[in-house]
All heavy atoms as TSV, in Angstrom:
chain	resi	resn	atom	element	x	y	z
A	1	MET	N	N	-18.374	2.229	-35.683
A	1	MET	CA	C	-17.893	1.889	-34.294
A	1	MET	C	C	-18.732	2.608	-33.340
A	1	MET	O	O	-19.296	3.655	-33.527
A	1	MET	CB	C	-16.462	2.441	-34.111
A	1	MET	CG	C	-15.444	1.626	-34.890
A	1	MET	SD	S	-13.782	1.956	-34.170
A	1	MET	CE	C	-12.906	0.887	-35.133
A	2	GLY	N	N	-18.758	2.043	-32.089
A	2	GLY	CA	C	-19.511	2.625	-31.021
A	2	GLY	C	C	-18.906	3.787	-30.371
A	2	GLY	O	O	-17.629	4.015	-30.604
A	3	ARG	N	N	-19.627	4.515	-29.652
A	3	ARG	CA	C	-19.085	5.634	-28.993
A	3	ARG	C	C	-18.337	5.275	-27.756
A	3	ARG	O	O	-18.629	4.211	-27.118
A	3	ARG	CB	C	-20.203	6.667	-28.689
A	3	ARG	CG	C	-20.839	7.161	-29.932
A	3	ARG	CD	C	-22.080	8.051	-29.618
A	3	ARG	NE	N	-21.522	9.281	-29.033
A	3	ARG	CZ	C	-22.290	10.252	-28.685
A	3	ARG	NH1	N	-23.561	10.271	-28.922
A	3	ARG	NH2	N	-21.759	11.412	-28.080
A	4	ASN	N	N	-17.343	5.967	-27.318
A	4	ASN	CA	C	-16.674	5.672	-26.095
A	4	ASN	C	C	-17.468	6.067	-24.898
A	4	ASN	O	O	-18.216	7.119	-24.876
A	4	ASN	CB	C	-15.311	6.512	-25.961
A	4	ASN	CG	C	-14.328	6.042	-26.946
A	4	ASN	OD1	O	-14.329	4.982	-27.528
A	4	ASN	ND2	N	-13.371	6.856	-27.285
A	5	LYS	N	N	-17.486	5.170	-23.945
A	5	LYS	CA	C	-18.192	5.317	-22.733
A	5	LYS	C	C	-17.410	6.286	-21.875
A	5	LYS	O	O	-16.189	6.217	-21.867
A	5	LYS	CB	C	-18.553	4.049	-21.987
A	5	LYS	CG	C	-19.488	3.222	-22.797
A	5	LYS	CD	C	-19.772	1.956	-21.934
A	5	LYS	CE	C	-20.715	1.095	-22.804
A	5	LYS	NZ	N	-21.262	0.048	-21.970
A	6	ILE	N	N	-18.015	7.260	-21.205
A	6	ILE	CA	C	-17.330	8.239	-20.392
A	6	ILE	C	C	-17.827	8.002	-18.905
A	6	ILE	O	O	-18.910	7.814	-18.657
A	6	ILE	CB	C	-17.743	9.662	-20.860
A	6	ILE	CG1	C	-17.251	9.783	-22.365
A	6	ILE	CG2	C	-17.144	10.717	-20.043
A	6	ILE	CD1	C	-17.598	11.020	-22.946
A	7	ASP	N	N	-16.868	8.174	-18.050
A	7	ASP	CA	C	-17.207	8.050	-16.584
A	7	ASP	C	C	-17.709	9.434	-16.021
A	7	ASP	O	O	-17.904	10.426	-16.774
A	7	ASP	CB	C	-15.981	7.552	-15.730
A	7	ASP	CG	C	-14.839	8.618	-15.840
A	7	ASP	OD1	O	-15.015	9.675	-16.347
A	7	ASP	OD2	O	-13.825	8.320	-15.147
A	8	GLU	N	N	-17.965	9.509	-14.793
A	8	GLU	CA	C	-18.556	10.664	-14.159
A	8	GLU	C	C	-17.701	11.890	-14.220
A	8	GLU	O	O	-18.146	13.039	-14.074
A	8	GLU	CB	C	-18.951	10.376	-12.701
A	8	GLU	CG	C	-17.815	10.150	-11.666
A	8	GLU	CD	C	-17.355	8.594	-11.691
A	8	GLU	OE1	O	-18.049	7.906	-12.382
A	8	GLU	OE2	O	-16.395	8.427	-11.034
A	9	LYS	N	N	-16.351	11.805	-14.482
A	9	LYS	CA	C	-15.521	12.919	-14.548
A	9	LYS	C	C	-15.290	13.407	-16.035
A	9	LYS	O	O	-14.617	14.326	-16.290
A	9	LYS	CB	C	-14.187	12.622	-13.968
A	9	LYS	CG	C	-14.172	12.320	-12.521
A	9	LYS	CD	C	-12.832	11.989	-11.967
A	9	LYS	CE	C	-12.906	11.798	-10.448
A	9	LYS	NZ	N	-11.470	11.448	-9.867
A	10	GLY	N	N	-15.967	12.704	-16.930
A	10	GLY	CA	C	-15.789	13.090	-18.356
A	10	GLY	C	C	-14.630	12.477	-18.996
A	10	GLY	O	O	-14.323	12.839	-20.099
A	11	ILE	N	N	-14.113	11.469	-18.388
A	11	ILE	CA	C	-12.815	10.766	-18.978
A	11	ILE	C	C	-13.311	9.422	-19.609
A	11	ILE	O	O	-14.020	8.700	-18.952
A	11	ILE	CB	C	-11.730	10.609	-17.849
A	11	ILE	CG1	C	-11.362	11.887	-17.293
A	11	ILE	CG2	C	-10.605	9.873	-18.434
A	11	ILE	CD1	C	-10.354	11.776	-16.088
A	12	PRO	N	N	-12.937	9.214	-20.825
A	12	PRO	CA	C	-13.292	7.889	-21.465
A	12	PRO	C	C	-12.694	6.776	-20.647
A	12	PRO	O	O	-11.525	6.799	-20.163
A	12	PRO	CB	C	-12.678	7.962	-22.924
A	12	PRO	CG	C	-12.419	9.392	-23.064
A	12	PRO	CD	C	-12.202	10.060	-21.758
A	13	TYR	N	N	-13.503	5.594	-20.523
A	13	TYR	CA	C	-13.009	4.469	-19.875
A	13	TYR	C	C	-11.783	3.873	-20.625
A	13	TYR	O	O	-11.815	3.820	-21.847
A	13	TYR	CB	C	-14.073	3.353	-19.818
A	13	TYR	CG	C	-15.146	3.661	-18.672
A	13	TYR	CD1	C	-16.472	3.978	-19.133
A	13	TYR	CD2	C	-14.788	3.605	-17.451
A	13	TYR	CE1	C	-17.360	4.311	-18.238
A	13	TYR	CE2	C	-15.728	3.897	-16.473
A	13	TYR	CZ	C	-17.053	4.263	-16.909
A	13	TYR	OH	O	-18.050	4.559	-15.986
A	14	GLY	N	N	-10.751	3.469	-19.880
A	14	GLY	CA	C	-9.524	2.994	-20.470
A	14	GLY	C	C	-8.553	3.978	-20.877
A	14	GLY	O	O	-7.380	3.714	-21.207
A	15	ALA	N	N	-8.917	5.297	-20.668
A	15	ALA	CA	C	-7.905	6.396	-20.978
A	15	ALA	C	C	-6.773	6.422	-19.767
A	15	ALA	O	O	-7.235	6.134	-18.634
A	15	ALA	CB	C	-8.583	7.697	-21.122
A	16	ARG	N	N	-5.732	6.752	-20.225
A	16	ARG	CA	C	-4.659	6.820	-19.271
A	16	ARG	C	C	-4.687	8.182	-18.459
A	16	ARG	O	O	-4.884	9.189	-19.136
A	16	ARG	CB	C	-3.220	6.786	-19.900
A	16	ARG	CG	C	-3.067	5.350	-20.406
A	16	ARG	CD	C	-1.611	5.259	-21.042
A	16	ARG	NE	N	-0.683	5.605	-20.055
A	16	ARG	CZ	C	0.211	4.611	-19.592
A	16	ARG	NH1	N	0.175	3.529	-20.061
A	16	ARG	NH2	N	1.121	5.041	-18.741
A	17	GLN	N	N	-4.524	8.075	-17.159
A	17	GLN	CA	C	-4.628	9.324	-16.392
A	17	GLN	C	C	-3.283	9.548	-15.870
A	17	GLN	O	O	-2.465	8.711	-15.842
A	17	GLN	CB	C	-5.665	9.160	-15.167
A	17	GLN	CG	C	-7.046	8.987	-15.703
A	17	GLN	CD	C	-8.050	8.686	-14.598
A	17	GLN	OE1	O	-7.628	8.668	-13.440
A	17	GLN	NE2	N	-9.230	8.496	-14.831
A	18	LYS	N	N	-2.982	10.745	-15.386
A	18	LYS	CA	C	-1.680	11.199	-14.928
A	18	LYS	C	C	-1.511	10.443	-13.541
A	18	LYS	O	O	-2.308	10.442	-12.671
A	18	LYS	CB	C	-1.667	12.661	-14.642
A	18	LYS	CG	C	-0.187	13.006	-14.199
A	18	LYS	CD	C	-0.091	14.690	-14.118
A	18	LYS	CE	C	1.239	15.022	-13.688
A	18	LYS	NZ	N	1.309	16.482	-13.552
A	19	MET	N	N	-0.331	9.812	-13.405
A	19	MET	CA	C	0.055	9.144	-12.255
A	19	MET	C	C	0.493	10.106	-11.130
A	19	MET	O	O	1.158	11.004	-11.418
A	19	MET	CB	C	1.200	8.110	-12.530
A	19	MET	CG	C	1.579	7.304	-11.383
A	19	MET	SD	S	2.972	6.034	-11.848
A	19	MET	CE	C	4.251	7.126	-12.114
A	20	PRO	N	N	-0.015	9.898	-9.904
A	20	PRO	CA	C	0.476	10.844	-8.856
A	20	PRO	C	C	1.955	10.666	-8.551
A	20	PRO	O	O	2.544	9.667	-8.850
A	20	PRO	CB	C	-0.273	10.336	-7.660
A	20	PRO	CG	C	-1.422	9.520	-8.180
A	20	PRO	CD	C	-0.992	8.981	-9.458
A	21	PHE	N	N	2.530	11.725	-8.128
A	21	PHE	CA	C	4.028	11.864	-8.000
A	21	PHE	C	C	4.474	10.843	-6.801
A	21	PHE	O	O	5.573	10.295	-7.051
A	21	PHE	CB	C	4.415	13.284	-7.534
A	21	PHE	CG	C	5.862	13.433	-7.283
A	21	PHE	CD1	C	6.740	13.475	-8.385
A	21	PHE	CD2	C	6.414	13.602	-6.069
A	21	PHE	CE1	C	8.104	13.515	-8.200
A	21	PHE	CE2	C	7.735	13.771	-5.941
A	21	PHE	CZ	C	8.498	13.681	-6.976
A	22	TRP	N	N	3.667	10.643	-5.827
A	22	TRP	CA	C	4.191	9.731	-4.829
A	22	TRP	C	C	4.210	8.284	-5.280
A	22	TRP	O	O	4.971	7.457	-4.714
A	22	TRP	CB	C	3.377	9.897	-3.580
A	22	TRP	CG	C	1.967	9.407	-3.627
A	22	TRP	CD1	C	0.864	10.187	-3.991
A	22	TRP	CD2	C	1.460	8.124	-3.321
A	22	TRP	NE1	N	-0.312	9.324	-4.023
A	22	TRP	CE2	C	0.062	8.130	-3.557
A	22	TRP	CE3	C	2.046	6.923	-2.905
A	22	TRP	CZ2	C	-0.755	6.961	-3.369
A	22	TRP	CZ3	C	1.240	5.800	-2.649
A	22	TRP	CH2	C	-0.097	5.846	-2.969
A	23	TYR	N	N	3.462	7.899	-6.387
A	23	TYR	CA	C	3.629	6.585	-6.853
A	23	TYR	C	C	4.984	6.341	-7.465
A	23	TYR	O	O	5.642	5.355	-7.210
A	23	TYR	CB	C	2.641	6.387	-7.986
A	23	TYR	CG	C	1.134	6.028	-7.613
A	23	TYR	CD1	C	0.663	6.330	-6.503
A	23	TYR	CD2	C	0.430	5.221	-8.572
A	23	TYR	CE1	C	-0.590	6.060	-6.045
A	23	TYR	CE2	C	-0.845	4.827	-8.217
A	23	TYR	CZ	C	-1.375	5.303	-6.938
A	23	TYR	OH	O	-2.568	4.913	-6.699
A	24	SER	N	N	5.590	7.325	-8.081
A	24	SER	CA	C	6.921	7.202	-8.679
A	24	SER	C	C	7.898	7.134	-7.500
A	24	SER	O	O	8.910	6.436	-7.671
A	24	SER	CB	C	7.149	8.336	-9.694
A	24	SER	OG	O	7.083	9.536	-9.062
A	25	LEU	N	N	7.697	7.889	-6.492
A	25	LEU	CA	C	8.623	7.898	-5.452
A	25	LEU	C	C	8.589	6.488	-4.686
A	25	LEU	O	O	9.691	5.942	-4.331
A	25	LEU	CB	C	8.241	8.960	-4.361
A	25	LEU	CG	C	8.582	10.386	-4.672
A	25	LEU	CD1	C	8.204	11.276	-3.632
A	25	LEU	CD2	C	10.186	10.494	-4.982
A	26	ALA	N	N	7.387	5.937	-4.519
A	26	ALA	CA	C	7.319	4.566	-3.934
A	26	ALA	C	C	7.976	3.568	-4.722
A	26	ALA	O	O	8.663	2.558	-4.286
A	26	ALA	CB	C	5.729	4.241	-3.701
A	27	TRP	N	N	7.772	3.655	-6.076
A	27	TRP	CA	C	8.507	2.670	-7.038
A	27	TRP	C	C	10.016	2.904	-6.965
A	27	TRP	O	O	10.697	1.793	-6.975
A	27	TRP	CB	C	7.993	2.929	-8.351
A	27	TRP	CG	C	8.265	1.793	-9.307
A	27	TRP	CD1	C	9.345	1.774	-10.208
A	27	TRP	CD2	C	7.643	0.565	-9.442
A	27	TRP	NE1	N	9.310	0.637	-10.885
A	27	TRP	CE2	C	8.334	-0.161	-10.457
A	27	TRP	CE3	C	6.581	-0.026	-8.817
A	27	TRP	CZ2	C	8.011	-1.446	-10.839
A	27	TRP	CZ3	C	6.227	-1.328	-9.200
A	27	TRP	CH2	C	6.962	-2.056	-10.154
A	28	SER	N	N	10.502	4.056	-6.909
A	28	SER	CA	C	11.919	4.238	-6.801
A	28	SER	C	C	12.517	3.854	-5.439
A	28	SER	O	O	13.612	3.412	-5.460
A	28	SER	CB	C	12.244	5.795	-6.991
A	28	SER	OG	O	11.775	6.211	-8.186
A	29	ALA	N	N	11.783	3.950	-4.431
A	29	ALA	CA	C	12.169	3.431	-3.111
A	29	ALA	C	C	12.417	1.991	-3.159
A	29	ALA	O	O	13.415	1.417	-2.478
A	29	ALA	CB	C	11.240	3.859	-2.027
A	30	ARG	N	N	11.661	1.261	-3.813
A	30	ARG	CA	C	11.830	-0.167	-3.929
A	30	ARG	C	C	13.209	-0.482	-4.565
A	30	ARG	O	O	13.917	-1.368	-4.113
A	30	ARG	CB	C	10.645	-0.686	-4.779
A	30	ARG	CG	C	10.658	-2.162	-4.977
A	30	ARG	CD	C	9.543	-2.628	-5.892
A	30	ARG	NE	N	9.720	-3.973	-6.287
A	30	ARG	CZ	C	9.099	-4.583	-7.246
A	30	ARG	NH1	N	8.083	-3.888	-7.834
A	30	ARG	NH2	N	9.346	-5.745	-7.628
A	31	GLY	N	N	13.480	0.176	-5.623
A	31	GLY	CA	C	14.845	-0.072	-6.332
A	31	GLY	C	C	15.929	0.369	-5.460
A	31	GLY	O	O	17.035	-0.317	-5.433
A	32	ALA	N	N	15.781	1.466	-4.781
A	32	ALA	CA	C	16.916	1.909	-3.887
A	32	ALA	C	C	17.127	0.900	-2.750
A	32	ALA	O	O	18.343	0.705	-2.403
A	32	ALA	CB	C	16.607	3.321	-3.420
A	33	SER	N	N	16.125	0.401	-2.300
A	33	SER	CA	C	16.279	-0.588	-1.132
A	33	SER	C	C	16.966	-1.853	-1.644
A	33	SER	O	O	17.792	-2.384	-0.921
A	33	SER	CB	C	14.900	-0.855	-0.447
A	33	SER	OG	O	14.092	-1.544	-1.297
A	34	ASN	N	N	16.651	-2.350	-2.831
A	34	ASN	CA	C	17.325	-3.477	-3.299
A	34	ASN	C	C	18.793	-3.172	-3.653
A	34	ASN	O	O	19.673	-4.037	-3.317
A	34	ASN	CB	C	16.666	-3.791	-4.655
A	34	ASN	CG	C	15.289	-4.540	-4.557
A	34	ASN	OD1	O	14.984	-5.130	-3.365
A	34	ASN	ND2	N	14.459	-4.582	-5.517
A	35	ALA	N	N	19.150	-1.984	-4.113
A	35	ALA	CA	C	20.550	-1.625	-4.371
A	35	ALA	C	C	21.270	-1.561	-2.968
A	35	ALA	O	O	22.430	-1.999	-2.946
A	35	ALA	CB	C	20.598	-0.277	-5.047
A	36	LEU	N	N	20.612	-0.961	-1.926
A	36	LEU	CA	C	21.209	-0.878	-0.669
A	36	LEU	C	C	21.522	-2.263	-0.016
A	36	LEU	O	O	22.578	-2.589	0.503
A	36	LEU	CB	C	20.447	-0.089	0.285
A	36	LEU	CG	C	20.940	0.104	1.718
A	36	LEU	CD1	C	22.312	0.918	1.642
A	36	LEU	CD2	C	19.944	0.831	2.568
A	37	ASN	N	N	20.608	-3.186	-0.235
A	37	ASN	CA	C	20.777	-4.607	0.220
A	37	ASN	C	C	21.951	-5.246	-0.484
A	37	ASN	O	O	22.708	-5.954	0.117
A	37	ASN	CB	C	19.553	-5.412	-0.055
A	37	ASN	CG	C	18.468	-5.253	0.912
A	37	ASN	OD1	O	18.722	-4.696	2.073
A	37	ASN	ND2	N	17.210	-5.361	0.621
A	38	VAL	N	N	22.196	-5.027	-1.788
A	38	VAL	CA	C	23.199	-5.644	-2.466
A	38	VAL	C	C	24.607	-5.063	-1.914
A	38	VAL	O	O	25.571	-5.856	-1.764
A	38	VAL	CB	C	23.135	-5.273	-4.038
A	38	VAL	CG1	C	24.460	-5.678	-4.732
A	38	VAL	CG2	C	22.003	-6.139	-4.638
A	39	VAL	N	N	24.588	-3.795	-1.689
A	39	VAL	CA	C	25.836	-3.221	-1.080
A	39	VAL	C	C	26.215	-3.696	0.200
A	39	VAL	O	O	27.330	-4.045	0.523
A	39	VAL	CB	C	25.683	-1.641	-1.136
A	39	VAL	CG1	C	26.869	-0.999	-0.381
A	39	VAL	CG2	C	25.716	-1.077	-2.539
A	40	LEU	N	N	25.174	-3.757	1.053
A	40	LEU	CA	C	25.367	-4.413	2.446
A	40	LEU	C	C	25.881	-5.843	2.434
A	40	LEU	O	O	26.773	-6.170	3.142
A	40	LEU	CB	C	24.108	-4.179	3.263
A	40	LEU	CG	C	23.768	-2.739	3.726
A	40	LEU	CD1	C	22.496	-2.694	4.447
A	40	LEU	CD2	C	24.859	-2.182	4.560
A	41	VAL	N	N	25.222	-6.654	1.584
A	41	VAL	CA	C	25.689	-7.982	1.520
A	41	VAL	C	C	27.024	-8.164	1.038
A	41	VAL	O	O	27.899	-8.931	1.575
A	41	VAL	CB	C	24.670	-8.889	0.664
A	41	VAL	CG1	C	25.284	-10.151	0.316
A	41	VAL	CG2	C	23.416	-9.011	1.383
A	42	ALA	N	N	27.450	-7.295	0.019
A	42	ALA	CA	C	28.866	-7.301	-0.452
A	42	ALA	C	C	29.884	-7.006	0.596
A	42	ALA	O	O	30.882	-7.540	0.799
A	42	ALA	CB	C	28.873	-6.458	-1.608
A	43	TYR	N	N	29.538	-5.890	1.402
A	43	TYR	CA	C	30.362	-5.381	2.478
A	43	TYR	C	C	30.507	-6.451	3.548
A	43	TYR	O	O	31.534	-6.687	4.079
A	43	TYR	CB	C	29.772	-4.023	3.003
A	43	TYR	CG	C	30.858	-3.552	4.067
A	43	TYR	CD1	C	32.063	-2.993	3.770
A	43	TYR	CD2	C	30.436	-3.678	5.504
A	43	TYR	CE1	C	32.871	-2.546	4.693
A	43	TYR	CE2	C	31.305	-3.103	6.459
A	43	TYR	CZ	C	32.522	-2.594	6.069
A	43	TYR	OH	O	33.340	-2.222	7.048
A	44	ILE	N	N	29.361	-7.064	3.941
A	44	ILE	CA	C	29.425	-8.156	5.011
A	44	ILE	C	C	30.295	-9.307	4.526
A	44	ILE	O	O	31.055	-9.752	5.289
A	44	ILE	CB	C	27.987	-8.548	5.371
A	44	ILE	CG1	C	27.289	-7.458	6.127
A	44	ILE	CG2	C	28.046	-9.809	6.180
A	44	ILE	CD1	C	25.876	-7.650	6.428
A	45	THR	N	N	30.151	-9.565	3.268
A	45	THR	CA	C	31.029	-10.736	2.721
A	45	THR	C	C	32.462	-10.248	2.810
A	45	THR	O	O	33.300	-11.142	3.136
A	45	THR	CB	C	30.602	-11.017	1.204
A	45	THR	OG1	O	29.189	-11.363	1.276
A	45	THR	CG2	C	31.379	-12.127	0.801
A	46	PHE	N	N	32.816	-9.132	2.395
A	46	PHE	CA	C	34.193	-8.640	2.461
A	46	PHE	C	C	34.768	-8.598	3.835
A	46	PHE	O	O	35.821	-9.096	4.157
A	46	PHE	CB	C	34.263	-7.298	1.822
A	46	PHE	CG	C	35.586	-6.617	2.136
A	46	PHE	CD1	C	36.719	-6.949	1.312
A	46	PHE	CD2	C	35.803	-5.652	3.173
A	46	PHE	CE1	C	37.940	-6.336	1.536
A	46	PHE	CE2	C	36.899	-4.978	3.285
A	46	PHE	CZ	C	38.056	-5.407	2.587
A	47	TYR	N	N	33.890	-8.150	4.776
A	47	TYR	CA	C	34.289	-7.984	6.224
A	47	TYR	C	C	34.531	-9.425	6.820
A	47	TYR	O	O	35.542	-9.684	7.512
A	47	TYR	CB	C	33.197	-7.306	6.982
A	47	TYR	CG	C	33.467	-7.227	8.434
A	47	TYR	CD1	C	34.377	-6.346	8.922
A	47	TYR	CD2	C	32.813	-8.088	9.418
A	47	TYR	CE1	C	34.743	-6.245	10.312
A	47	TYR	CE2	C	33.141	-8.012	10.734
A	47	TYR	CZ	C	34.048	-7.069	11.222
A	47	TYR	OH	O	34.334	-7.025	12.557
A	48	CYS	N	N	33.676	-10.403	6.451
A	48	CYS	CA	C	33.765	-11.751	7.081
A	48	CYS	C	C	34.954	-12.500	6.538
A	48	CYS	O	O	35.628	-13.186	7.287
A	48	CYS	CB	C	32.414	-12.455	6.920
A	48	CYS	SG	S	31.105	-11.964	7.916
A	49	THR	N	N	35.235	-12.290	5.291
A	49	THR	CA	C	36.333	-13.103	4.660
A	49	THR	C	C	37.637	-12.424	4.943
A	49	THR	O	O	38.600	-13.083	5.200
A	49	THR	CB	C	36.118	-13.228	3.131
A	49	THR	OG1	O	35.987	-11.947	2.511
A	49	THR	CG2	C	34.829	-14.096	2.936
A	50	ASP	N	N	37.776	-11.087	4.711
A	50	ASP	CA	C	39.101	-10.469	4.827
A	50	ASP	C	C	39.464	-9.947	6.278
A	50	ASP	O	O	40.575	-10.215	6.723
A	50	ASP	CB	C	39.164	-9.212	3.942
A	50	ASP	CG	C	39.167	-9.687	2.426
A	50	ASP	OD1	O	39.324	-10.863	2.172
A	50	ASP	OD2	O	39.062	-8.823	1.551
A	51	ILE	N	N	38.484	-9.580	7.008
A	51	ILE	CA	C	38.880	-8.934	8.393
A	51	ILE	C	C	38.727	-10.125	9.314
A	51	ILE	O	O	39.735	-10.252	10.187
A	51	ILE	CB	C	37.738	-7.834	8.768
A	51	ILE	CG1	C	37.787	-6.755	7.687
A	51	ILE	CG2	C	38.141	-7.280	10.063
A	51	ILE	CD1	C	39.167	-6.083	7.408
A	52	LEU	N	N	37.696	-10.885	9.346
A	52	LEU	CA	C	37.525	-11.991	10.358
A	52	LEU	C	C	38.343	-13.235	9.953
A	52	LEU	O	O	38.468	-14.117	10.819
A	52	LEU	CB	C	36.059	-12.216	10.672
A	52	LEU	CG	C	35.207	-11.172	11.180
A	52	LEU	CD1	C	33.730	-11.584	11.324
A	52	LEU	CD2	C	35.706	-10.677	12.555
A	53	GLY	N	N	38.607	-13.381	8.731
A	53	GLY	CA	C	39.334	-14.579	8.226
A	53	GLY	C	C	38.526	-15.758	8.174
A	53	GLY	O	O	39.008	-16.947	8.157
A	54	LEU	N	N	37.302	-15.569	7.975
A	54	LEU	CA	C	36.382	-16.764	7.794
A	54	LEU	C	C	36.480	-17.339	6.384
A	54	LEU	O	O	36.777	-16.583	5.388
A	54	LEU	CB	C	34.916	-16.381	8.062
A	54	LEU	CG	C	34.640	-15.866	9.472
A	54	LEU	CD1	C	33.160	-15.444	9.632
A	54	LEU	CD2	C	34.946	-17.159	10.462
A	55	ASN	N	N	36.111	-18.565	6.179
A	55	ASN	CA	C	36.233	-19.233	4.862
A	55	ASN	C	C	34.915	-18.734	4.041
A	55	ASN	O	O	33.893	-18.781	4.578
A	55	ASN	CB	C	36.261	-20.689	4.994
A	55	ASN	CG	C	36.455	-21.427	3.692
A	55	ASN	OD1	O	36.600	-20.874	2.654
A	55	ASN	ND2	N	36.519	-22.706	3.781
A	56	ALA	N	N	35.081	-18.462	2.793
A	56	ALA	CA	C	33.886	-18.058	2.067
A	56	ALA	C	C	33.014	-19.213	1.685
A	56	ALA	O	O	31.835	-18.941	1.548
A	56	ALA	CB	C	34.401	-17.403	0.670
A	57	GLY	N	N	33.366	-20.371	1.724
A	57	GLY	CA	C	32.568	-21.549	1.515
A	57	GLY	C	C	31.687	-21.778	2.699
A	57	GLY	O	O	30.665	-22.325	2.733
């Protein structure tokens, strides 16, 4: 087999590097915003049907 090619930092090409912490925060923020949207839509639906008396259809 051939030898692994190494970049300028001495890391073999294709090797996994440690992901920065803010990447995981950004990914989690996406899920949190989706969850918040679901909660808000559910509350607005409840408010419109039960409090305002609007038809759900």
